[in-house]
N, C-alpha and C positions, 0 to 999 in steps of 0.2 A: 636278596632278599632282608624284609623288615620288615618287624611284628610292631603297634604301640598298643599302651595299654594304657586307661587315665583307670587311676584311683578317686573315687568319688570317696570321700571321705568325712565324720563327722563333727573335726573340728582343724583346727593348724599344727599342731601337736603331732598327729595323725600320718605327716609324711615320714615319721619312723618308721610307717611298713614298705614306704618305696622300696627297701634296698631284700627288703625280705622277699615282695612280689618278683623283681628282676633279679633274685640270685632263683626261685625257682622253677622264673621260665629259663631263663640262661641253662639252667642245668637239664633238663628237657627238651628244650629248643639249640641246640650250642650252637650251632653251623645258623643262628635266625639274630641280627640286629637285633638288640634290642631297644626299643625309644617306651619313655615313661613319661607320665603327663599327675601335675598333683592339683585337683577340683577345691582349692584351699574354700571351702563353706562363707569366709568373710570376702571372695572374690565373686560371688554368686549373684546372680538378683536379689534386691529385697524382695525377703517373703517367701522363699524361693528355696533357701539354706536349712534350714531345719525339718521340713517334710518331705517325705520320700518320693516321692511321687516327681512334684515339682521339679525337688536337687537334680534330681537323676536325667528329668528332661534339660535340666540348664546343663549337667554335662555335658550330657552325650552332643548338646547344641553348639558350646563352649568349649569345643575339648575332644572334636574327634577323634575315634578308635579302633580297634579293631578288637578287644577284650575290655568289657569295662566289670572293674572290682567296685564293691560294690560293700562299705563298712558300715560294722556295727558293735560299736562292744556288746558281748552276752551283758558282766553288771552283773546284776540279781535275780536276772534271765536265765530261764534252761539253754543252750544251745537253739533248740528245735524252735523255739519261742520267738529270738531271733533271725531265726531260717527264715521262719513263716510269713513273719511282717515284711522282707525284702521280697520274697514270692509274690506276698498279697501284691507291691505294692509295682514290680514286675506287670503283673495281670492284667495291670490297669492302663497296662499304654497297651495303645495300638500295635503299635510295629515298632521294633529296633532296628528292624533291616537284620543287617551282619553280622551285627554288631552281637558277641557271646559277651557273657555274664558271669560273673561268679559273688559271690557272698563271699563275706571276708570277717570271720566271727571270734576272733579269741575271746578266753573263757579266762579271768571275768573282765579282763582290759590288755589294750595292745599291750601296757608295761611290759607284760606278761612274758610276752613272747622276746624280751631284752636276755631277763633272768638268767642266761647261758651263759656267759663270757665274761669272769671273769677280770683279763686283762682287758674286754675293750672299756670298759665299766671304769676299771684307770682312768686306759686312754681318757676317758673322755670327758669326766672329771677337770683335767687339766696336769695329774701327780702323776701320769704312766710308771714310776721305780718308785709308788709308796709303797708300802710297808707297812702299814694298819691292816689287821689280817678283817678281810672283808668275809663276815656269812649267809652264801649265796642260799638259797633255798633249794634243797633238792628237786629233780625234775619232777619224780611222782606229785610237788604236794604243791608247783608251779599253778594249774589252775585251781587249787583252795584257796588259794591265798586270797583276805576279803577284798583286799586294795593292794595288787601289785604296784600300782603308781607309787600311792609311798613305799611301797618296799624300795624298791627301784629308789626312789629319791634322797630315801637315807643310808642308802650304800655308796650313791655318789657325793653326800656330803662327808660320810667315812673316810671313802678315797682320797677327797683333795686333801685331809689332814689340815686343812687350815681350820683358824680361832678367833675368835672371839669376832668384831669389827668385820672381815673378810668373810667367814664364814657365814654371817646374817646377811653376807649381799650376795654370796652365790647360788647366782641361778638356776638348777636343778634343773625346772624347766628345757632350759636353752642346751643344757647339755645331754637328755632324753635325746633326741632324733645322732647326736654323734655316737650315739652306743652303737646304735643299726648300722652307723658306716664304717664303725670299726670291726665287726664283727664278721671274717669272714667264711667262716662255712656255721651253716644251719641246719645244719643236720640232727643237731640234738631236737632239734623242734617234731619230728617225723615223732616222738615216742608221745606227745599228747595228744589226747583225743581230737579238739573242736580244730589241729593243725591238721592232722590226718585226715580229716574230713575236706579240709579247703583244699588240699594236695592232692586227694582223688578228685576233686573237679578238675583242677588245673591239667592234672595230669589226661582225663577223660578230653578234654576241651585240646590240649599240644598231638594226642592220638590223633584224633580229628583235624585237626591244623595241618600235619603231613602227607597225612591222605588225601587230602586236596591239594596241597604242593604238589604232590608225584600225578597228579591226576590232569592238572593243568599246570605243571610248571612258567614259570617266569620265562619271556619271551631272550 
């Protein structure tokens, strides 16, 4: 039994969300093989990548799936505003067929969901045994950070313990997806309101999916 999901993203660095989405689904459906696809905006047809409706259409055409995750960072807006944007776009589509759809709206940016694991940040920096003290934000403050991306990049630069020209050439953007890959357990994120709402949508989908599999088992 295989379940394929696609992440419709805002940018190429949003691939950092794939391990999180895979982890959530694997926890809920341990008996199911999970396949992931990343709809990188840069690979979608010109003119479709930045607008929700055409990008969603292009995504499902080029990356067929059972469940479509639609990502939008909250940034300066409220969670409800971004979720409403996604729902409005979906309402303009005539038919998604049997494809389930779930909004993914980190507050304020996707990088906020990576600020939970010091060891993963050290490994992603290329210096897993570094001794420089890293001051990660407390979990209750993560969604209040004005710029989680800048916070994560600063932590990666501290963790790498490079100096001078080597530090200037250090590319924190390239290391960001590695942080997500090195995190084995994202359970802490369940305490964040935005992630909790996302998790609830995934759980609802998984409950229905299990029910359909029991009613119509594979031959």
